[in-house]
N, C-alpha and C positions, 0 to 999 in steps of 0.2 A: 553247831558249826565247828566246835572244837573236835568232835568225833570225825566230822568230814575232813578236817585238816589232817588228822592222824591217819585216816584211811588213804587220803590222797598221797601222803608221804610214802606209805607202803607201796601203793601202785606206781608212784614215780620211780621208786628204786628198781622196778622191773621194766621201765620204759626209757626210751632215749629222750623223750620230751616230758617235762613235768606235767602232772595232772592238776588242774586248778580245783581246789577244794570247793569253790563256788558251784562248779558244774555238778559235782556229786550231791551237794546240798540241794540244789534246785531240782535235780532228778528225783530226789526223795520227796520234795514238796509236790512235784507234779503227781507222783504216785499217790500221796495222801489226798491231794485235791480230787483226784479221780474217785477214790474211795468215798469221799464225802458226797460227791455228786451222784454216785451210784446208789448210796443209801437214800438220798433224797428221791431218786427215781423209784426205788422200791416202795418208799413210804407213800408215794402218790398212787401207785398201782399195786395194791395189796395182792400178794400171792403170785406175782409175776415170776419171781425167781424159782419158787417151788414148781410152777407149771413148766418152766424152762427145763428144770432138772428132770421132771417126769418125761417130757418129750424127748430129751436127750437119751435117757435110759432105754426107752422103748425103741429108739432108733439104733443105738450102738450095741445094746445088749451087754454081753460079757466083757466087751472091751472098755466099758465104762469104768469099772473098778481098777482094771489094769492100768489104764491111762492116768487116772487120778493118783495111783500109787507111784508110778514112774515120775510124774510131775512133782510130787511131794519129795521124792528122793533127789531130783535134779535142782529143785528150787526150794530147799528145805526151810521150814520154820525153825526158830531158835532151838527148840527142844530136840528136833531131829538132827539139826546141825551139830549139836553138842553130843549126840549119841545117847541122850537120855531115854528116848523111845524110838521104835522103828516107825517107818512111814505108815505101815498097815495099822499098827496100834494107834498112832496119832489120828488117822482118819476115822477110827471107830469111836473116838472120844466125843463127849458132848461138851458144848461150851455154854456159858451164860447166854441167856436169850439176847440176840442181837437183831431184833426186829424181824423183817421178812425172811432173814436167813435162818431164823429159828435157832435151834441148839446144835445144828449139824456142822461139823468141821468141813464136810464135803462142799457145802455151799460157799464157805470162805475160800477153799482151794479153787473152785470154779471161777470165782471173782478174780483171784490172782492170775488165773490162766488167761482171762480176758485182757488183763492189763499187761501181761508179758507179751502177748501177741501184738498188742498196740504199741509197746515200746520197740518191738522189732521193725515196725513200720515208720518209726519216727527218725527222719534224717538227721535231726539236730543232735542225737545222742549215739549215733552209730560208732563213733570212735571209742565208745566204752562198751561195745557189744559183748565182751567177755562176761559182763555182769548179768546179761539177760538173753544170751544166745539160745534161740529156740531150736537150733539144729541138734541139740543134745536129746531132743524128743524123737529123733528118727527111729523108726521101727515100731512106733506106737500109733494109736489112732488119734494122735494130737490134732493133726490138720483137719480131719473129719469132725472131731470134737468141736473145734473152734468154729469151723464153717457152719455147723448146725446151729451153734449158739447165736452167731451173728445173724444168720438168716431168720432165726426165730424172733430175735429182738427187733429186727428191721420191720417185722409185720405187726409189732405191738404199738399201742398209742404213743404219740410223741409228747414230750414234756415242754410246756410253754408257760407263759406268765398268766394266762387267763383261764386255764383249765379246760380248754376246748378239745384237747387231745390232738390238735393239728400242728403241734410244735415239733421239736427235734426228737427223733427216736434215740434209744440208748446207743445205737451204732453211730448215729450222727454226733452224739455228745462226745464219744470217745475220739472220733476223728477230727472234730472241729478245730481244736488248737493246732493240730499238725497241719491241716490244710491252710489255716490262717497264716501260720508263720513256720514253714517247714524247716528252716535252717537256723532258727533263733530260739534258744530257751527263754530268753527274756521276753520275746514276742509272744510265746505261748503262755507265759505267766500273765502278761498283760491282757491277752484274749480272755483267759479264765476270769480274771478280776473284773473286766468290763462287762462280760456277759453273764457270769454266774456269781459275782462277788456277794450278792445279797444272800445267797444260800450258804456261803462259807463262814459267815460270822466275822466280827471285827478282829478278834484275836488271830484267827488263821489268815485273814486278809493281810494283816500287818506282817505276818510271817512271809507271805508271798512278796510283799513289798521289800522286806529285808533281803529276801533271796535275790531280787533284782539289784539291790545295793551291792551284795557280795559279788555278783557278776561284774558290775562296773568296777569294783575295786580291783579285781584280778586283771581286768583290761588295762586299768591305770598302771598296775605293776609292770606290765609288759611294754608299755609305751615309753617313749623318750620324753624329754621336756618339750613344752609348748614353745613355738617360735613367736616370741614377743615382738621381734623387730618387724615382721611382716603381718602381724595379726591385724584383723579388721577392727577399727575403732568406731564405735557406734555414736551417732548423734544423740545427745541427751534430749529427751522429750518432756521430762518432768511430769509424766503421767504414771499412774499406778499407785499401789498401796504404800510403797516405801516413801513416796513424796507427799502423802497425805499426812504430813507431820506439822507440828507447831513451828512458828518462826521465832528463833531466839539467837540472833547474831550476837557475837561478842564485839563491843565497841572498840574501835581503833584508838590507840594513843596517837598523839600529834605526829610522831616520827614514823609511824608504821607505813602510811601510804607512800612515803618517799624511799622506802627500803629498796635497794638494788643489790642483789646477792651475787657474790663470786664464790664458786666452789673450788676447793683445793684439796687434793689428796695429800695429807700432811707429810708423810715420809718422802713421797716423790717430789713435792715442792721444795723441801729442805735440800734434797740432793741437787735439784736444778739451781737453787739459789747459791749453793756452794760453788758450782761451776760458773755461774754468772758473775759472782763477786770475787772469785779466786781465793776463797778461804773456806775452811770447814764450817758449815752451819748445821749444827746437829740438834740444838735445843730451840724451843719456842722463843726464849728470850734473846736468841741470837739472830732472829729475823731482822734484817736491816730496816732502819727508819726510812731509807730511800724507797724501799719496796712498799711500805705503807703509804708513803707520800704519793707514789705512783698510782696506787689503787684509788686514793682520795681524789687525785687530780683527774682521773678518768671518770669519776662519778659513782664509784662503788661505795655504798654505805653499810654493807654487811659482808662478812667474811665467814663462810662455812668451812670449817676445818674438819675433814673427814679422818676418822681414826685416831682420836685423842685419847681414848680410854685404854685402861690396862686390858690387854687382849689375852685370849685363851692360849696357854702354852700347848695344849693338846692340838689345837687348830694348826699351829705352826708345825708341830711334829707330823701331823697327817700330810700336810702339803709337801714337806720335805721328803717324806717317805714315798710320796707319789712322784718325785722327781724334780720338785721346785726347790732346789737347795738354797736359793737366795731369798726365799719367801719369808715374810712375817706372817703372823696369824691374820685371819680375816678381820676387817674392821667391825664386823657385825657378829663376831663370836667373842663375847666379852667375859673376862674373869671378874671384873668389878668396875664400878663407876668412879675410879680414881684416874687422874691424869697419868699417863704412862711414864714410868721412871726414865725410859730411854728418850723421852721428849723433854725431860727436865722437871717433870712433876708439877705440883700446884704453884710453886714459886715462879717457875718459868712462865706458866700461863698468866699469872697475875701481872708479870712484867709486860707481856705482849698485850694483854687486855687494856692496861692503862695507856700504853702508847697508841694503840689503835683508837681508843676512845678519844684521845686528844686530837685525833684527825677526823672525828665524826664517823668512825667505823665501829659497828657493833659485831661482836663475835657470835657465831652460831655453832652449835654442836648437835650431834645425833643423840637420840635416845631410842634404844631398841627394846620396845616393851614386850614383844612377842616371845622372846626366848633369851637364854643365856648360853655361854659356852659349856661344852659337855664336862669340863673340869672346873667350872666356876665355883666360887665359894658357896653359892646357894645349892648347887648340886651336892656338894660335900656335906653341908650342914642341914639342908632342908629338902631331902628327896621327895617328900610329900607335896612340895609346891609344884611339882612337875607331873604331867600326864604319864602315868606308869601302870604296868600290869605285872603280876607275879610270874608270868609264863611267857614263853616265846610265842609270838602271834603266828609264826609260820615254822613248820618243822624243819625246813631246809636251812634255817639260820644256824650259824655256829659262831662262837665267840672265843676262839683260841689264840688270838693275836696278842700283841704286847699291851701292857697296862699303860694307858696314856695319862694317868693321874700322878702328880708329884707327891701328893699327900699319902703317907703309908697307911692311913686308916681305911682308905677306900681304893678300890680298883675300878677303872673305867675302860671298857673294851668296845671297840668298834667292831661291827659285824665283819667277818672275814672276807666276804665276797666283795666288799668295797675296794679292797686293795688290788684285786685282779679285774675289777670293773665288770664283773658278771652279774652283780645285783646291787640294788640301792636300798638297803634295809630301812624300815620305818622306825626302828628302835636301836638303842645301844644298851649294853649291859652295865649295871652298877652293882659291884659286890662290896658289901661291908665286911672287912677282914676281921672285925671283932665279934660281930653278932652272927655272921654267916648269911645275913639277909641278902637275897639276890632280887633285883628289880630290872625290868626292861622299860627304859624311859624313851618316850617318843622324841624323835628329832623335830626341830622346827620345820614347818611346811606350810606353803600357801596353796597347795593343790595344783599349781601350774607347772611344776618342774620336779626334779628329784628332791627328796628330803635334803635339808641342809645338814650334812653329816657331821659338822663340828658344833652343832647347837642342840640344846635341850628345850623342849616345848613347855612353857608355863601353863598351869591349869587355872584358867580364868573362871571356872565354876566354883573355885575356892575363894571365899571372901577375904581370907588372910592374905592370899596372893595378891588380890587386887589392891589391898591397902599397902602392902609392901612395895608394889610397883609405883603407886602414887607417891610414896615417900621418896623414892628415887627420883621421880620426875621433879618434885619440889627441890630436891638437892641440886639437880641440874639447872633448874630455873634460877636458883640463887647465884649461880656462877656464869650463866649465859642468858642474855636478853632475848635470844632467838633459839628456839628448839625445833629441830626437825624430827618428827616421829617416823621411824622406818616402818614400812609395810603396815601403816595404821589401819587400813581397811580390813585386815584380818581379825581385828579386835572389835569390829562392829558386831552387835549381838547376832544378826542374821548369819554372819560368816563364822563366828565362833561355833554356832550350832551346825551350820552346813559342813564345816571341816571336821569337827571333833565329836559332836553329839547329834548326828543327823536324825531328822524325823524319818519314820518308815517311808521308804520310796524316794528319799532325797539324799541317800548316802552315795558313796563311791568316790568322793574326792580324795580321801586319805585311806589307803588300804588298811583293813582290819578294824576300822573305827565304827563301822555300821552296827556291830553288836553292842556298842556302848551308847547307842542312840537314845534320844528322849523325845517325847511328844512336846509340842510347843508349850503346853501348860506346865509340864515338868521342868522344862528348861527355864521358863520365866520365873519359876520359884527359885531356881539356882542363881540366876542373874536378873534381879528385878528391874534395874535401870541400866541404860547404856553406860559402859565404862568410860567412854570418852566424854560424855556429858558431865560425869562426876569429876573427871580430871580437869576439865575447863573451869568448872565452878570452884574447885579447890585452889587452882593456880590464881584465878582472879581474886580470890579472897586473901591468899597468903603471899603471893609474889606477883602483884598486879601488873608491873611494867614488863611483861613477858609476851612475846609474839609466839604463838603456837602454830606450827606449820606441819600439815599432815601429808605424807606420801600416801595417797589413796586413789584407787582406780575403780574398775568394775561399775561405772556409772553411779558412783556414790559421792561424787565431788560436791554437788549441790547440797546433799544431805549433811555432809561433814561441816560445812560452814554455816548453813542456814538453821539447822536443827541442833547439831552437836556443838556448835559454837567455836570451831577452830577459826583462827584469824585468817589462815591461808591454806590452800589445798592445791596439790599438783593438778595441772591441766595438760595431760599427755596428748590430747587431741591437737593442740597447737603444733607440736613437733611432727606428729604422724601425718596429719592431714595436709599441712602446708608442704612438707617434704614430698608427699606423693601427689601433690597438686589436686587433692580432693577439695577444690575450692568451694564448690556449691555446698558440700557437706559442712565445711567449717563456717561458711557464712550462715548456713541454717542453724548450726550450733549457737552462734552468737545471737541470731534472731530469736531462737527459742528461749534463750536465757533472758533476753530483754523483755520478752512477752510474759515470762513467768515471774521473774524477780531480778531486775537489773543489778541489785546489790551483790548477787553471786559473782558477777563478772569482775568486780574489783577485788575479789578475794582469790582469784586464780593465780597460781604460780606458773608463768609461761617460760618455756625453755626450748632451746634448739638441740640440746643434748643434756644428759645427766650421767652420773657415774655408772649407771647400769646399761647405758645405751652406747651405740657407736658415736664417734666424735662428730662434731659439727662439720668439720672439713669433709669427712667421708660421706655425710648425709646431704650436705648442701653445697659443697665446693667452696671456692673463694671469690666467685664472680658476682654478677649483678643479682642472681637469685639469692645468694647468701646475704648480701647487704640489704636487699629489699625486705627479706623476712626478718633480718636483724633490726631493721628500722621499725617494723611492726612490733617486734618483741619489745623494743624500747619505748613504744608509744601507746600500746593498748593499755586499758585499765588493768590493774593487778600488780603483781610483783615480777619483774624480769630477773631471771637467773641465768648466769653465764657459767659454762662448764670450764673445768681445768684445761688450759691450753687452747681454748676457743679463740681468744684474741690473738695469740701468738701463731695460730695456724698449725698446731701440732696434730698429728694424725694418729698417734698411738692411744689406744684405750687402756687406761691404767686399772689393773685389777685391784681389788680391795686388799690383796695380800702383797702388793708390790712394795719393795723397799726403795727402789729407784727405777727410773725408766729403763726399758730394755732396748729401745731404739735410740740411735744418735740423731737427734733432730736439732736444728737451729731455728730460732724464731724468724718468721717472715716479716721483715721490716716494712715492706710495702703494704702488707695487710694491716699491720699495726697503724701505720700512717693513715690508711683509709678509715680505720675506726676513729682515729683522732679527729678527722674533719667531718665524718658522716654520722657516727654513732655516739661518741662520748658527749658532744654538746647536747644531744637529746636526753642522755641520762641525767644531766644537770638540770633538766627541765621536768623531772618526774612529777613535780607538784601540779603541773598543767595536765598531765595525762593519766594520773593514777586513779582518779575518782570516776564515778559514773553519773553524777547528777546532771551533767551537761553533755554526756557522750551520746553521739548519734552515728548509726551505721547507714550508709547510703547505697543505693543501686546506681550502677552506670547504665543509663538508657542509651542504647546504640541508635544511630540515625534511622535504620530501617528494619532492624531485626530483634527487637526486644532487649532484654537485660543481658549483660555480660557478667556471668557468675565468677569469672576469674579475676575480677577487679575488687580490691578491698579499699573502700573509700569511707573514711570516718573523720569526725571532728570532735574536739573537746574544747572546753572553755573554763578558765579559772577566774572567777569574779572576786575582786577585792572588796570585802564588805565595808572598808573604811573610805572608799572612793568610788567613782564611777568607772574606773579603769578595769580592763579585763585583759587577760592573756588568752590567745586563741591559737589553736593548732588544727591543721587539716592535713591528713595523710592519705595519699593515693598510691596504691601499689598494684601492679599487674603481674600476677603469679602464673605466667604462661609464656611458652616460647612461641609468641605470635604477636601481631600488631592489633590494636583495637582503638576505638575512639567513641566518644559519646558525651552525654551531659550528666553531670552530677547535680541533682536538685532535691529530690524527695527522700526522706529517711525511711527506714523500716519502722514498724510500730514499736512503741515503747510503753510499758505499763506505767501509768501514773498511779502510784500506790495510794495517793490521797483520795482520788476519785474512783479508783478501780477500773478506769477506762484506758483503752489503748489510744495513743496519740502519735501522729506523724508530724514532722516539722520540715521546713525547707532548709537548704544549706545556709541561706542568708540569715534566716531566723536563728538557726543553731549557732552561727558565728556571732550573732548580735550586731549585724551590720546596720549602719544608718541607711535611709532610703535615698539620700542625695549624696553627691560628691563621688570621690574615687577612693579605692582602697589599694594600698601598696603592701606587698608581703614578700617574704624571702623564702626561697627553697633551700633548705639546709642540705639537700642531696647534691645540688648543682652549684650552690653558692650564688645563684642568680636571683634578681628581684623582678617582680611582676607588678603590673597595675591593671585594675579592672574598674569598670563603672559599677557603682553600687546598685543603681537601678537595674542594670543588666543582670546582675547576680540575683536580685530579687525576682525578676521576671522570668529568667530562663535557666538560672543555675550556672555552673562552671563547665565550659567545654574543654575536653582534654583529648589529646592523641598520645597513645602510649605504645612504645615498642616492647619487645620481649623483656620481661622482668624489670621494667622501668619503675622507678619509685620517685615520689615527691614528698617532701616534708615541709609544708608551708607553715611558717610562723612569723612572728614580728609584724603583725598586722597593724597598720596605721592609716589614718584617714586624712585626705586633703580635699580642699574645696576651691582653690584658685583656678581661674579659667585656663591658665597655661597648661594644667594637667590634662585638659581635654586634648590639646594638640599632641602632648606626649603620648597619651593613650592611643589616639588615632594613628600616630606615626609608627608606634611599635607594632601595631597589629597583633598583639598577643605575645610578642617576643619577650624574653627575659634579658636583662642587662646586669652587668656587675654592680652598678650603683644607679639607683633611680635619682639620687641627688645630683649626680653628674649630668643626667639628662635634663634636669631642671636648670642647672647652670648654663648648659648649652642653649636651652630655649630662651632664657632671660638675656643671654648675650646677643642672640639674634634679634630679640625685641629691642635692645638698646641700640644696636647698629641701625635697625630700621628707623627708629625715631631720631637718630643723630644726623642722618643724611639731610633731611629737610632743614634742620637747624643750621647746618653748615652753609647751605645756600642762602638762608636769611642773613647770616652773619657777614657773608661776602657782599651782599647787596647793601646792607645797612651799616656795614663796618661797626658792628656792635662789639662790645667788650667781651672778654672771656668769662665774665660772670654769668652770661646767659646759658652756660653749659652745666648747670647745677642739677638738673633733673636726672640724668643717668646715675649720678652718685646716689641720689635718693633711692633709685631702683635697686642698686646693689645692696644697700643697707637693709632693704626690706625683702630680700629673697626668702621665699617660703611663706611670706605673709600676704602680700598683695602683688598684683601684676598690673600691666597696662590695661587689661580688660577687667574692670572692677565688677565683682559679682553683685547680683541683685540683693542677695541675702546671705548672711553668714550665720550659720547655726551652731558652730562649735567654738570651743575655747582655743587659746593659743597652743595648748598641748596637742591638739589634733592635727596641726599642720606640720609639714616636714621642715625641720631645721637644717641648715647647712651642716654637712658631716665634717667633723674635725679631722677624720682620717678615712680616706677612701681605700678599701681593701685592694691590694695588688696581687692577692693569691689567685693563681690561675684556676679556672674552673676545669672540670673534667672534659673529656673529648666532646661529649654531647652538649653543645652550647645552645643549639637551636631550641626554639620554644616548642613545647608540646601542648600549650594551652592557647586557645583562640577565643574570639568573641563572636563567632558566626554560628548561627543556629542552622546547621545544614539539613536537619530533619524537616524543615518547613520550607515552603517556597519563598517566604519572606526572609530577607537578610536583616541582620541587626546592624544598624549604622552607629558608629561610635559617636556621632553628633547628637544622638537621640537622648532626651531627658538629662541634660547637663544642668549644672547650677550657674553657668555663666550667663551674664546679661546679654552678651553678644550672640546672635544667631549664627549658625554656620554660613559661610559665604556661598556654599553650594548645596543644593538640595539633593544632588545626585547620591544614590546609595552606594556604599562601598561593599564589595563582595570579597569573599576569600579567594586567594589565588589558588 
């Protein structure tokens, strides 16, 4: 391959377009593969070539030698090319016995002639025709020569697997790959491997596989970055070899399920705080207490500060040279794991950490295990810790630009074409000024975009490197209780090999790395165990109170938490699928997880944007869709993560190199207020929603047309082990610009890990409702309260009508049993009210007035004293306990009844005050009467059924 690259460089110098070395390498492989196949043909049919030569000589006569001589001059072997012998002398030589070709050089020349004519008929290589152009044979008997040979071999027995002689002739064998894939060299190699691989042997077959890898590498070099914003996100199925792994979760500490993370780009945030508070806020210790108070009041318990570490100065220089004069270095191109001096260093961090902790906020920092900055201390002192080679991988590379290193011992040079954006080299140059040693170190790369030109890729096949990185991770853990591992999926074993040491046929992700590939056995010897499993075990043993959070994609989310033991892992499907309203796919993702292992669900990090994505405002807007999905974010099991500027409604995406915002934006006070009454109260209730032990996902059954996949309905419950009390939550969100209605009753199957069986439950069962009485609950989205008959919920579920992007967050469930609640439930007909207690008081007042009128008549007739009016006072004292209609049986304690509210909320609900929940089962001919199955001793005064208006 190195020779092919050198040759391609020479050809490229004479062409307007560069010649991919992989094309030349694969052309040579095709030629060698044909030679092997032809020798196999000769060995099966002994003497066939000698007979062909005899037939040819008798037919062409004197032209035979003349044509062979001219061919040898135009397509010379090495000795003739160098002028060591003439073509005539060469053709008269004898060779070591090569099977059916005997000792004659002429037989070898005839074989080459067959392959030259075949190359001229191959469309996939015509752009390189100067290497094999048969037109130079004009004036000879070349065409007659070739035609006679092909005609002769077409009449000979065919080569097949069974020896019947009915298989492909030699002519078919030569033309087969071209006919199968006329325009693709890779396709022709695949054809030969699939059809004739057993004849080629393992070693040469691996060379063909490597050839395909090289072709893919050159394609990758010419492509731009992959579009991650619009990429298709696949639903996890948890089937296949990578999930046939052991289960070894890391147990959560008590605080971990309640973590709610706010991300902040540190330099940008400090600049925004300076403007907000009217004074310079430059260091971490200067972040105001008021800002930390605000985070805590809103329900955030974790603060992820992006860009704390000392950054690469070379990274900043590159960005400034490319026109970003105000840029700092990338937050992910690091010089060392020390807190940056221009942020105040370790003392400033210690001050901020103690003040945040006093408010229940834990700090989080990045750890970037995949790479370091190109001028980092490790590159200067330990170049062997990085993937490097002693030569340029591509001849077109040049390294004549400025030295980016501050240390005079070493020079660090970016490839020149980066600066004019004509190439994105996979390596940079490191020169040792004392020893003269020159190395080409690979840039960090995940195979989805251009190489990260300010980074150096660590070599994880080196055990010294793995231990050095683990020591850094322990250092970070001693200072931050939450660690986010950047691009963690790149260091899973399967991806280390795929990217940097690919198996034959699996290369192409990183240009030039296929030649350093390994078999799986060889790779397993280099890296015996998963790096991340080792990290998790070491942190658990040495710094146990640390939450490890992995940024991992590529359908490895479940593997990272279930097998590798990370506490939390990114769930990018949440953002992509809900944004694009791929609702059926996301519901399927949740269902698949519940059926495989529900514990994975509680370990997801859900987000509506992250520092690498577009802002939440740009993706979701500021209206009902945003708040509906944000409600789901706040109430699904797992860890909710909010992006920088999400609450304030900022639209700018902050680059990792930003020192300050580039746009002048002011916070959206209306959006913040909406968060205050719709979202932040939910964040304070994370203990209710974080776990999966009682989590259930429900289908919305439409009256006449099956399920509505656009509705997310789920409930959760937190049981107090010290009492019979439970907190309950029911979330219903319609992620579609349309109206819908139906019943929420039956859950999706959930794996019971104790029995190994799937289990479905009803809504009433999942919420732990009693069979009798009534349940009152509050919608935190509208601030309205609702009442339903418990028996109705058990029998039929909850009926809902939803408009576009409408959301309910039902909580504060409480149970009542007095007879008056039946009248309230019947009278409201499913409607919500600001206060159910106010409805109770109105009902009791009516009852008092009704009972007081007969008493006044009796007093007038009998002229009784005022003492006879004591009963109404008794009723007022027992509001919420007993009513005029005494129930037959009371099955609950005083806690279960509604007490008079000390303070009735006067906050106005949003515009949509009308109910969206009803108690009528419209999918059946029968209607549900609100008088049915009550706990009151009194029967309804009318048996007439009430129907929905």
